[in-house]
C-alpha positions as CSV (number, residue, x, y, z in Angstrom):
1,M,8.2,11.2,-19.2
2,A,5.1,12.4,-20.9
3,C,2.0,14.3,-19.8
4,I,-1.4,14.1,-21.5
5,Q,-3.7,17.1,-20.7
6,L,-7.3,16.2,-21.3
7,F,-10.0,18.9,-21.6
8,S,-13.6,17.9,-21.8
9,F,-16.1,20.2,-23.6
10,R,-19.9,19.8,-24.0
11,S,-22.0,22.3,-26.0
12,G,-19.0,24.6,-26.1
13,R,-18.5,24.7,-22.3
14,N,-15.4,23.5,-20.5
15,Y,-16.4,20.6,-18.2
16,G,-13.0,20.3,-16.5
17,S,-9.5,19.0,-17.2
18,K,-7.2,16.3,-15.9
19,C,-3.5,15.4,-16.3
20,Y,-2.3,11.9,-17.0
21,F,1.3,10.6,-17.0
22,P,1.2,7.5,-19.1
23,Q,4.1,5.0,-19.0
24,H,5.8,4.5,-22.4
25,T,9.1,3.6,-23.9
26,V,11.8,6.1,-24.6
27,E,11.6,5.3,-28.3
28,A,7.8,6.1,-28.5
29,S,7.0,9.2,-30.5
30,D,4.5,11.9,-29.4
31,S,2.1,10.5,-31.9
32,E,2.4,7.0,-30.5
33,V,1.9,8.1,-27.0
34,I,-1.3,10.0,-27.8
35,S,-2.7,7.2,-30.0
36,T,-2.1,4.7,-27.3
37,F,-3.6,6.9,-24.6
38,I,-6.8,7.5,-26.7
39,G,-7.2,3.8,-27.4
40,Q,-6.9,2.9,-23.7
41,F,-8.8,5.8,-22.2
42,Y,-11.9,5.4,-24.3
43,Q,-12.1,1.7,-23.4
44,T,-13.8,2.7,-20.2
45,Q,-15.0,6.3,-20.9
46,P,-17.8,7.6,-23.1
47,V,-16.5,8.4,-26.6
48,P,-17.3,11.9,-27.9
49,P,-18.1,12.5,-31.6
50,L,-15.1,14.8,-31.9
51,V,-11.6,14.4,-30.4
52,L,-9.1,17.2,-30.9
53,V,-5.4,16.4,-30.8
54,S,-2.2,18.4,-30.7
55,N,-0.2,16.1,-33.0
56,A,-0.9,14.4,-36.3
57,L,-1.5,10.7,-35.5
58,E,-0.3,7.8,-37.6
59,E,-3.2,5.6,-38.8
60,M,-5.7,8.2,-37.6
61,G,-8.4,6.7,-39.7
62,L,-7.9,3.2,-38.2
63,L,-8.2,4.7,-34.7
64,E,-11.4,6.5,-35.7
65,E,-12.9,3.2,-37.0
66,A,-11.9,1.3,-33.8
67,L,-13.7,4.0,-31.7
68,R,-16.7,3.9,-33.9
69,L,-17.1,0.2,-33.6
70,H,-16.6,0.4,-29.8
71,T,-19.3,3.1,-29.4
72,N,-21.6,2.7,-32.4
73,H,-21.4,6.3,-33.6
74,K,-19.2,8.3,-35.8
75,V,-16.0,9.6,-34.2
76,D,-13.7,12.2,-35.8
77,I,-10.1,12.8,-34.6
78,V,-8.9,16.2,-35.8
79,L,-5.7,18.2,-35.6
80,P,-7.1,21.8,-35.8
81,L,-4.8,24.3,-37.5
82,K,-6.6,27.6,-36.7
83,G,-9.5,29.2,-35.0
84,G,-11.0,28.5,-31.6
85,K,-10.3,24.8,-31.7
86,R,-6.6,25.4,-32.4
87,E,-6.6,27.8,-29.4
88,A,-8.1,25.2,-27.2
89,V,-5.5,22.6,-28.2
90,E,-2.7,25.1,-27.6
91,L,-4.1,25.9,-24.2
92,A,-4.1,22.1,-23.4
93,A,-0.5,21.7,-24.6
94,R,0.6,24.7,-22.5
95,N,-1.0,23.2,-19.4
96,A,0.6,19.8,-20.2
97,R,4.1,21.3,-20.3
98,E,3.5,23.1,-17.0
99,A,2.1,20.0,-15.4
100,L,5.0,17.9,-16.6
101,S,7.5,20.4,-15.2
102,R,5.8,20.3,-11.8
103,H,5.6,16.5,-11.9
104,L,9.3,16.2,-12.7
105,S,10.3,18.5,-9.9
106,V,8.2,16.4,-7.4
107,Q,9.9,13.2,-8.8
108,V,13.3,14.8,-8.3
109,G,12.4,15.6,-4.7
110,Q,11.0,12.1,-4.2
111,R,14.2,10.5,-5.4
112,E,16.3,12.6,-3.0
113,I,14.2,11.5,-0.1
114,I,14.5,7.8,-1.2
115,K,18.2,8.3,-1.4
116,K,18.3,9.5,2.2
117,F,15.9,6.7,3.1
118,R,18.4,4.2,1.6
119,E,21.1,5.6,3.8
120,V,19.0,5.3,7.0
121,M,18.0,1.8,6.1
122,G,21.6,0.8,5.4
123,L,20.9,-0.3,1.8
124,E,23.8,-0.7,-0.5
125,E,21.8,0.2,-3.7
126,F,19.0,2.5,-4.5
127,P,15.8,0.6,-3.8
128,E,13.9,0.1,-7.0
129,R,11.1,-1.8,-5.3
130,I,9.9,-1.5,-1.6
131,E,7.1,-3.8,-0.4
132,I,5.1,-2.8,2.7
133,Y,3.0,-5.3,4.6
134,D,0.1,-4.9,7.1
135,N,-2.8,-7.1,8.3
136,S,-6.3,-6.3,9.2
137,H,-9.2,-8.3,10.9
138,T,-12.2,-7.8,13.2
139,Q,-11.8,-9.9,16.4
140,G,-9.9,-12.4,14.3
141,T,-12.5,-12.7,11.5
142,N,-12.2,-11.9,7.8
143,A,-8.5,-11.6,8.3
144,V,-6.5,-10.3,5.3
145,G,-2.9,-9.3,4.6
146,G,-2.1,-6.4,2.4
147,M,1.0,-5.7,0.3
148,V,1.6,-2.3,-1.2
149,V,4.6,-1.4,-3.4
150,A,6.6,1.7,-3.9
151,G,9.4,2.6,-6.4
152,R,11.5,5.5,-7.6
153,D,8.5,7.5,-8.8
154,G,6.0,6.7,-6.0
155,L,3.4,4.0,-5.4
156,I,3.0,1.2,-7.9
157,K,-0.7,0.5,-7.4
158,N,-1.0,-2.2,-10.1
159,A,1.5,-4.3,-8.0
160,Y,-0.6,-4.3,-4.8
161,R,-1.6,-7.7,-3.6
162,T,-4.2,-9.1,-1.1
163,F,-3.7,-12.3,0.9
164,N,-6.8,-13.9,2.4
165,I,-5.6,-15.7,5.6
166,K,-6.2,-19.4,5.0
167,S,-4.7,-21.2,8.0
168,T,-7.3,-22.8,10.2
169,E,-4.7,-23.5,12.9
170,L,-3.7,-20.0,14.0
171,V,-5.5,-18.4,16.9
172,P,-7.9,-15.7,15.6
173,G,-6.3,-12.3,15.8
174,D,-2.7,-13.7,16.1
175,D,-1.0,-10.9,14.1
176,Y,2.4,-12.6,14.1
177,A,1.0,-15.9,12.7
178,M,-0.9,-13.9,10.0
179,M,2.3,-12.0,9.0
180,R,4.2,-15.4,8.9
181,E,1.6,-16.8,6.5
182,V,1.6,-13.7,4.3
183,L,5.4,-13.5,4.0
184,T,5.7,-17.3,3.5
185,R,3.2,-17.3,0.7
186,R,4.6,-14.3,-1.0
187,F,8.3,-15.4,-1.0
188,K,7.6,-19.1,-1.6
189,R,5.7,-18.1,-4.7
190,L,8.3,-15.7,-5.8
191,Q,10.9,-18.5,-5.6
192,T,8.9,-21.1,-7.4
193,E,6.7,-19.3,-10.0
194,E,7.8,-17.1,-12.8
195,G,6.1,-13.8,-13.4
196,E,4.8,-13.4,-9.9
197,G,6.3,-9.9,-9.7
198,A,9.7,-8.3,-9.2
199,R,11.9,-9.1,-6.3
200,P,11.9,-6.4,-3.7
201,D,15.0,-4.6,-2.4
202,L,13.4,-3.9,0.9
203,V,10.5,-5.3,2.9
204,L,8.9,-2.9,5.4
205,I,6.5,-4.3,8.0
206,D,4.0,-2.3,10.0
207,G,4.9,-3.7,13.4
208,G,7.7,-3.9,16.0
209,A,10.5,-6.2,17.1
210,E,8.4,-9.3,17.2
211,H,7.1,-8.8,13.7
212,L,10.7,-8.3,12.5
213,K,11.6,-11.6,14.2
214,V,8.8,-13.4,12.3
215,A,10.1,-11.9,9.0
216,V,13.7,-12.9,9.7
217,S,12.7,-16.5,10.6
218,V,10.6,-16.8,7.3
219,F,13.5,-15.6,5.3
220,E,15.8,-18.0,7.0
221,E,13.4,-20.9,6.4
222,L,13.0,-20.1,2.8
223,G,16.6,-19.1,2.1
224,V,15.7,-15.7,1.0
225,Q,18.8,-13.5,0.4
226,G,19.4,-10.1,-0.9
227,V,16.2,-8.6,0.5
228,A,16.6,-6.1,3.4
229,L,14.1,-6.1,6.3
230,A,12.8,-3.4,8.5
231,A,9.8,-2.8,10.8
232,I,8.2,0.5,11.8
233,A,6.0,0.8,14.9
234,K,4.4,3.7,16.7
235,G,5.7,4.3,20.3
236,V,3.8,3.4,23.4
237,D,1.8,6.6,23.2
238,R,0.8,5.7,19.6
239,N,1.6,9.2,18.4
240,A,2.7,9.7,14.8
241,G,6.1,11.2,14.7
242,R,7.5,9.1,17.5
243,E,7.8,5.9,15.5
244,W,10.5,3.3,16.2
245,F,12.5,1.6,13.5
246,F,13.7,-2.0,13.9
247,L,16.3,-3.5,11.7
248,P,18.2,-6.9,12.0
249,G,21.4,-6.5,13.9
250,R,20.8,-2.9,14.9
251,E,19.4,-1.2,18.0
252,P,15.9,0.3,17.6
253,F,16.1,4.0,16.7
254,Q,13.9,7.0,16.1
255,L,14.2,9.9,13.7
256,P,13.5,13.6,14.4
257,P,9.8,14.4,14.0
258,D,10.5,16.8,11.1
259,D,12.8,14.4,9.3
260,P,11.6,13.9,5.7
261,V,12.7,10.2,5.8
262,L,10.4,9.7,8.7
263,H,7.5,11.3,6.8
264,Y,8.3,9.1,3.8
265,A,8.2,5.9,5.9
266,Q,5.0,7.1,7.6
267,R,3.3,7.5,4.1
268,L,4.4,4.0,3.1
269,R,3.1,2.5,6.4
270,D,-0.2,4.5,6.2
271,E,-0.8,3.4,2.6
272,A,-0.3,-0.3,3.6
273,H,-2.7,0.2,6.6
274,R,-5.2,1.9,4.3
275,F,-5.1,-0.8,1.7
276,A,-5.3,-3.6,4.3
277,I,-8.2,-2.0,6.1
278,G,-10.1,-1.3,2.8
279,T,-9.6,-4.9,1.7
280,H,-10.8,-6.2,5.1
281,R,-13.9,-4.1,5.0
282,N,-14.8,-5.3,1.5
283,K,-14.4,-8.9,2.7
284,R,-16.4,-8.3,5.8
285,S,-19.2,-6.7,3.8
286,K,-19.4,-9.7,1.5
287,T,-19.4,-12.0,4.6
288,M,-22.4,-10.0,6.0
289,Q,-24.2,-10.6,2.7
290,T,-23.9,-14.4,2.7
291,S,-23.4,-16.5,5.9
292,E,-24.9,-19.2,7.9
293,L,-27.3,-16.6,9.3
294,D,-29.1,-16.8,6.0
295,E,-30.3,-20.2,6.9
296,I,-32.2,-19.0,10.0
297,P,-35.9,-18.1,9.5
298,F,-36.9,-14.4,9.9
299,I,-33.3,-13.2,9.8
300,G,-33.2,-10.4,7.2
301,A,-30.4,-8.1,6.1
302,A,-30.9,-5.6,9.0
303,R,-30.9,-8.3,11.7
304,K,-28.0,-10.1,10.2
305,K,-25.9,-6.9,10.1
306,A,-26.9,-6.0,13.7
307,L,-25.8,-9.5,14.9
308,L,-22.5,-9.4,13.0
309,V,-21.6,-5.9,14.1
310,H,-22.5,-6.8,17.7
311,F,-20.7,-10.1,17.9
312,G,-18.0,-9.7,15.2
313,S,-18.4,-13.1,13.7
314,V,-20.9,-16.0,13.1
315,R,-18.6,-18.2,15.4
316,A,-19.1,-15.7,18.2
317,I,-22.9,-15.8,17.7
318,A,-22.9,-19.6,17.7
319,G,-21.1,-19.6,21.0
320,A,-23.3,-17.0,22.7
321,S,-26.0,-17.7,25.2
322,E,-29.6,-17.0,24.4
323,A,-29.6,-14.1,26.9
324,D,-26.5,-12.6,25.2
325,I,-28.0,-12.9,21.7
326,A,-31.1,-11.0,23.0
327,K,-28.8,-8.1,23.9
328,A,-28.0,-7.4,20.2
329,P,-29.9,-4.4,18.8
330,G,-33.2,-5.4,17.2
331,I,-33.2,-8.9,18.5
332,S,-36.2,-9.9,20.6
333,A,-36.3,-12.7,23.2
334,S,-38.3,-14.9,20.9
335,M,-35.9,-14.2,18.0
336,A,-32.9,-14.9,20.3
337,K,-34.5,-18.3,21.1
338,I,-34.8,-19.2,17.4
339,I,-31.1,-18.1,16.7
340,Y,-29.8,-20.0,19.7
341,G,-31.8,-23.1,18.7
342,H,-30.4,-23.0,15.2
343,F,-26.8,-23.3,16.4
344,H,-27.6,-25.9,19.1
345,G,-29.9,-28.2,17.2
346,E,-33.1,-27.2,18.8
């Protein structure tokens, strides 16, 4: 593993620092790791006129020219050998070594927890890829499914996936049908298309026994083999720490509240929930910006938002009575009459 410690200076003042742990091959030299990082980092960040480095870089002049073309000003990449600039580089290198040491110790602890997690889940091999699924919607509208991925070294965020629920036949808010659609699409594509992502060792679902039944039936229908299944659900009191685990062929079980395996499973479940909720909110926000309400005269952004928040969906507004529409915040009786007339051809 490698650690890049970045210090930012402006007018001689330190404007903060940050650690990065770039992925690289074992064969890559320090020079290659740093050169690659500089090239990628400054694709999205302002390029300073001076970059100090801790190692002599191969083709340093070529990298300077690439940055100059990207930012339209001269850029110098310098390996300082003495003075204050050398001291700054040595401080950054020292911080990088300390940060890498801490990072490695965390990774070792993480792998020990995953090892125990493997034992609890009854997995034969160390899970290289765990996929966690959750759904989110508002009264059945803007429904999405979220998939987050975890591996040996933590969350793999570039592997996350969003599934917009497409079926028009499922009952709005039917969480089991949504989970069936998400898993079917994910594993059907995995079987038929190359490059759709690595095969998981374990699928963990935010849900209970019925959610697990749905997953088992999808796997049976598609002939999916070699992928373990589990579901995690909060107890009837909904308190974190009292979660129940459901696995095929085993009785539901709980873990002690202070068990690190339970805490690890909670973090995975919470990350899936966070990702699904965030994706749903973004989709709902876009829906609020453009909808059939835009076709109604005198309906501006504020009234549109008030209606959607009050009713949850355009479908609910269309099915509401004129009196119910008038109960929405900021909607007068005359405006309710116009809205009701729009949806009923009047």
